[in-house]
C-alpha positions, 0 to 999 in steps of 0.5 A: 499500500502506498500513498499517492500524491499529484504535485504541481499546479494541479489547478491549471488541469481540466476539471475531469483530471482534477476529480481523478487525481483527488479521488486517488489521493482520498483512497490512498490518504490513510497509507504510510511508508511508501509514497508516490509522488506523481508530478503533473503540471510540476516545475521545481523553481515554481514550487519554490517561488510559490512556497516563498510568496505564501510565506511572505503573505502570512508574514505580511497578515501576521500568520507567520513570523519571518524569524521563524522560516527555517527548513521545516517551515519551508517543507510546509510550504511545498506542494507536498503541503506538509505531509510528513513524507521522508526525502526522496530516495529515488527519481524515475524520469520517463520519456527518454530525457536523461536529466532531473529537469529540476525535479523536487530540488528541495526534497530530492536530498541532494546527492543521496537520491538515485535517478533512474531514466527510461525511454517509455513515457509514463503511460507505457511504463511497465512493471519491468521498468519499475523493477530496473528503477528499484534495482538502480536505488539498490545499487546506489544505496550499496555504493552509498554504504560502501563509500561510508565505510571507506571513509570511516577506514580512512579516518581510523587510519589517518589516526595513526597505528598507536590510537588504533592499538588503543582502540583494539585494546578497548575492544578486547577489554569490552569483549573479554567482559562481555565473555565473562559475564556471559560464562564463556571465560578465557581470553579474546584473541587479538586476531578476532578484534582486528576483524571487527 
């Protein structure tokens, strides 16, 4: 179950399409965990401009203090209307264009967001295209985790050998205390700690 949201200047769309969007949004309103944002009549710069204009109006009439504007206040004024959704993890761009076209510039979480580009336009988008997009996301997540691990190892290596030995001694000591408390006893091998 996923919550479906249409984002963009949907008021510019024909009435029958606005009604269809409302029905889908209403039917999925109670779902949480997975969110599908479908951009219709959408522009990222326009979304931010509309948020700024709305906040300026609220400041002018006294509903909002300018000093209170922060990231969360801006998020509340975007087309997602303050719905508590996490940062975007994956952008799927249909139609063969290999660019994000300023899509969700605030929510896309910078370099942490994966992007999948495919030739079919949205109406022809198939299950296999979706599964390929998910695979792109999975690979991106694996790369991100590996990069984070490499940064940690590099940082530890930069600390120097003596400090690494201090860390290893503390780990050996902690493991030894745990083993004693669990009734295992005995010494902890240094090679075990070096593999941690």
